[in-house]
C-alpha positions, 0 to 999 in steps of 0.5 A: 600276825600273832604277837611276839614276846612281852605283848602277847603276855601283857595282853593275855594278862589283861583280858585274864584281869576284864574277865575276873571283873565280870565273873567275881561280880557274877557271885559277889552279891550273894553273900552280902545281901542281908547287908544290903536288904538292912542299909536300903530297908529292902525285902528278900524278893527285892534284893533278889533282883540284883541277881535277876537284872545281872543275869537278864542283861548276861543271857542278852547280850552274849549272843550279840556280842559277835555282831557287836564286835564285829560292827564297832571293832572288837578293840573298841566294842572290848574297851566300851565294855569295861567302861560301862562295868566300871562307871555302872560299879561306880553307881552302884555302890551310891545308890541310894535304894534297892531300885536303883541299885536293881538297874545299875546293876542290869547296866552292869551286865550288859558291860560284863557279858561281852567281856568273856566271849570278846577277850576269848577271841582277843586271845585266838588271835594274840597266841600263835597256833601252837600256843594256844591250848596252854594260853587257853588253859591259862585263861580258863585257869583265871576263869575258873578262879573268878567263881572261887573268889566272889564269895570269899571276897564278898564275905570279907569286904562286906565284913570289914569294910561296907557293902559298897566297896563291893562294887568300888573295888572294880574300878581300879582294875578297870582302869587299869584293864582300859588302859592296858586295853588301849595300849596293847591289844590290836583290832581283829583282822577277819574283816566282815561285812555289817548291813542294816541293823536288824532291830527287829532282831534285837526285839525279840531276843529282848522279848524271849530270852530276858522273859525267859530268865525272869521265869528261870530265876523267879519261878520257883519263888513265885511258885511257878504258873500260880503267879500270874506274871509268871505265867504271862513271861512264860508265854512271852517266852515262847512267842518271843524265842519262836519269832527270834529263831524266825526272823533270824533264819529270814533276815538277811542281815541277822544279829545271831546267825543261827545258820551256824547250828547247821553244824553238828559239833557247835549243836551237840557241844551247845547241849553238853555246855548247857548241862555243864552250867546246868550242873556247875551253878546247881552244885554251886547252889546246893552246896553252901544252902546245905554248909549253912542251913543245915551244918552252920557254917558261916558264908566265909567259911563255906567260901573259904572251903571252895579255895582247895578246889580252885587250887586243884584247877589251878594246878591242872589246868596248864596239863590240860593245855599240854594235852591239847598241844599234844593233841589228846582228843578232848571227848577223852579230857571231858570225859574225865571230867564228867567222871571225876564230878559225878564222883564229886556228887557221889561223895556229897550224897554220902554226907552227914549231920556230923560232918565237918569242914575236912570231910569236903575237901577230897569231894572238892578238889575232886570237883576242881579237877574235873572242872579243868578237864571240862571247860576248855575240851568241851569248848574245842569241840563245840568251835572247832569245826567253826569258819573263823569268820563265825567263831565269835558268833559261836562262842556268844551262843556257847556262853548264851547256852552255859548261862541258861543252863545254868538258871535252869540247873537252879530253878529245877534244882529248887524244886525238886529240893522242895518236892522231896523235902516233902515226900522225905518229910511225910515218909519219916512222920509214917514212922512216929507211932507208938508201935515203932520200937525206934521211935519209943527208943528215942522218946524215951531217951529224949523224955528222960534227958529233959525229966533229969533237968528238972522239967516235970513231966508234962513240960518233958513230953512237951520238949521232947515233941519238939527235939523229935520235930527238930530231928525230923526237919534236919533229917529231912533237910539231909536226905533233900540234899544228897538227892539234889547232888544225885540228880545234877550227877545223872546229868553229868553222867548222861552227856558222856555218849553225846561227845562221841558225836562230835568229830574233833578238828586237830587243826582248828585254832580257837578260843577254848577257855569258855565259861565259869 
């Protein structure tokens, strides 16, 4: 029975707050890494494990969240996850060394991984069917704002306080979310029979998906299979995932019900969600590097650039909810979202070394509008034809694919960038020769400029070659980042035909606020 009046708004506020805790913490650490390195005496590789540990815990717990909700009760599991996340945040802020921080970051990820999917399920049972489209749009609004706030909030806190406060800020919010959950949230009315714990399935899931996540997070930095432990983890991930699939398809009481993948809409929807994660996280990864390393923006300036896009999403989300209520096919909305995201990548691919902050507002606003047309419709398509008792499992798998898509996106885009850097540098260097009129003209301009500043001919020639090399480096990076945006855009466009292989169940009652 849906909630009435004031209660449903309190519950919606509570689940959005809980989800924001997880979503903000996904990105808030990134801008604080230099301070953490200095304070704890850690290397860049060491602090990289803070992101990896959180992501590994997330991707392991996501597919299990449906089973855990059924086993312990959705309300109990939701409250426990918030408590675990909040307590881990306290210990993260009090960590004395980097590996202690990594351990508590992993525990924080276990708690945070359940918050999104469980929040979605709670939202479904809170709102009446005819108002669910608007409710999930509001939830999606909070979901999209989280990653936007993360870098900005992290930069502000680190600059004005100290890095432990990026974790301490979670504590009062976590306490409020727990108290509101205890007072207002009711447990699920959908009763599921839970058998013996599938320990083998849990082990194979941790082995397979956990190893894969580490490979994706660390592979590029370790030169992929040139590093023994990456090769070993790759083999373990293949073996673990194969055994996990076999176990879950043959077990009487599987930890993850993979049989629901026979549903065509869910299978295709998970793939499009994977691509969404790929493009979303890939672009979020490339844009700050481009702005900070090439254009000289600060971390806070880069974070603030994302705010207009977040505001565009806030403006669009209620409209998406209205369109869903009016039974507009989600395929149409998602197509518009993919096209808008492609336009964003196209505009970004035309940037230059003289691009300023004002040049990025329009592309990022278009990106924000595109995201609002993707989150809710894609999940509606993926989960709309599932039976009520399978929605929690489907949501967990769908969220896991988004997370894995993001990890694949960052890994492949990083590798792509390095390959294209080598290609473009080699191509540009070929033009540095005395038979190239353009090179001679640039050389003479630099050379005479240094002579006019009082340098002797030998020193002027040396500085000229350095200036030309710096120009080559900058042009190489620029062309590489432009290629990376094109690379991401192509993935989005190729998804559009898949949308029309899915049937839309107009009477479905599901949570449509997927991902971030």
